[in-house]
N, C-alpha and C positions, 0 to 999 in steps of 0.2 A: 504494500500500500504506500504510494508515493505522496499523496496529498489527501486532505480532508475536505469534503464539500461542506462549506459553511453558508451556503445560499439561504437556508431557512433563518439563520441568525441575522443576515443582512436585511431580511424582510421586515423585522420588527425591532431592530437595534441600530443605533447611530453611534459612531465613534469607536467601534470595536475592530478597526482595521489592523491595529497593532497586534491584537489577540490572534487574528488569523495568520499573520506572518510569523508570529512566535510558534504557533502550533505546527505550521508547515516546516519551519526551520528545525524544530525539535524532532520531527519525524524523519527528516533527511540526515541531520548531523549525528544523531545517536547511532545510526547504523554504521557511520563512517568513522566516528571518533575512536581513538585508541584509549586504553585505560591508563595512560601515563600523563601526568602523575596522578596517583589515587587521591581522592579528596572526600571530605565530609561537609555537609551543610547542616548546621545546628540552629535550632530555634531556641534562643535563650529566654525570651519572654514574648509577649504579644507584638512588640515593636523592635526587638533587637535580635540580630542573627549573626552567625559567624561561619565563615568558610575556612576550612583547614585543608591545606595541600601538603602532601608529603614530598618535600623537595630536598631530601638528604643529599649532601655534597655540593649544594649551590650556596654561594655567598650572596649577601644583599646586593652587591654590585652586578651580579649575574641575573638578577630578577627584575622584571619591569611590570608595574601594575598601572593600568589606565582605565578610565571610565569615559565612554563617549556614546552619546545618544542612547542611554539606558542599557549599555552593554559593558560589563566589567570584563576586562581582558588581562590575564596573567600570562606573561611570557618568561621563559627561562632559556638562556643560552650559555653553555659552559665555555669559559675561556680556556682554550687548550694551547698554552704557550709551549709547553714541553712535549716532546715526543716520548711516549712510554713504550716499553717492550713488555707486554703482558704475556704471561704464560696462560692465564685465564682471566677474562674480564666479565664478571657477572653483575657489576654495578653499572646501571645505565646512567650515562651522562649526556643523553641526547637532548637536543633542543625541544621545547614544547610550547604549546599555546593552548590555554583553556579559556573559554568564553562562558560568561554567566549573564543571562538576561535579568535585569533588575526591574522590579515593579515600579510603578509611579511612586514618587516621594521616598524611595529607598536611596540612602546616601552612604557612601563608604566613609567611615570616620577614622579608621586606624588600620595599620598593618604591622605585625611583628613577626620576626623570624627567631625561633628558639627551638633547640634540639631537633633540627631538621624539619620542623613544621612551620609553614607560613600560615599565620592566622590573620584573616581579614575581617574586621568588625564592621557591621552594617546596622543602620538605624532607619526605621521608617518614621518619618516626621510628616504627618498629615497637616496641612495648613488649617487654621481655625475655620476658614470659610468652607472647607470641605468636610469638617466634622459634623456628625449628626447634632441637630438642635431641635428643641421642642418649639412648636408653633402654638401660640395661645389661640383658643377658639372664642370668638366674640358671641355673646348671646344674640339671638334674633331681635329681641326687644331693643337692645342698645343700638343696633344698626337702623331700626325703624325710627327711633328717636332722633338719631343724627340726621337722617334724611328729612324728617319733618322740620328740624331746626334750620337746615340748609334751605328748604323751600320757603320758610318764614322770612329768613334773611334776604332771599332773592326777591320776594314780594315787597318787602320794606324798601329795598333799594330801587325798585321800579316805581314805587309810589312817590319817592322823593324826587 
């Protein structure tokens, strides 16, 4: 299955174009992506997340973290200045690139490298205007009283 038909979603929803592209890209890249480096995505609480990548053998200068257009990209390229003569090489030092699609309002706040684990901290900060809010309900009597007052004021101004 190469793509998902989201036509029914488009009939009744507006602004979900990014969702469709995310689903299609996830369906195609998961089949192609390698398992290197392995990673965890952890939900620390409702608005805080952490991504841990196992990058043993890489130094901070050999790692690159970027966020662009809602996509977090982690790249690693091993500096190989010396030529080694291995009898056996079982430790992978190959270059890698991992992409993570970030939801709206998710921001990268920190990255730390410790004990071969790169930990990227993320926070979801929803603006006040987007948070749920209670809407007060006016009673029907109050609305009728306001209309009557407006009509009385309009009649008074016409008479004057």
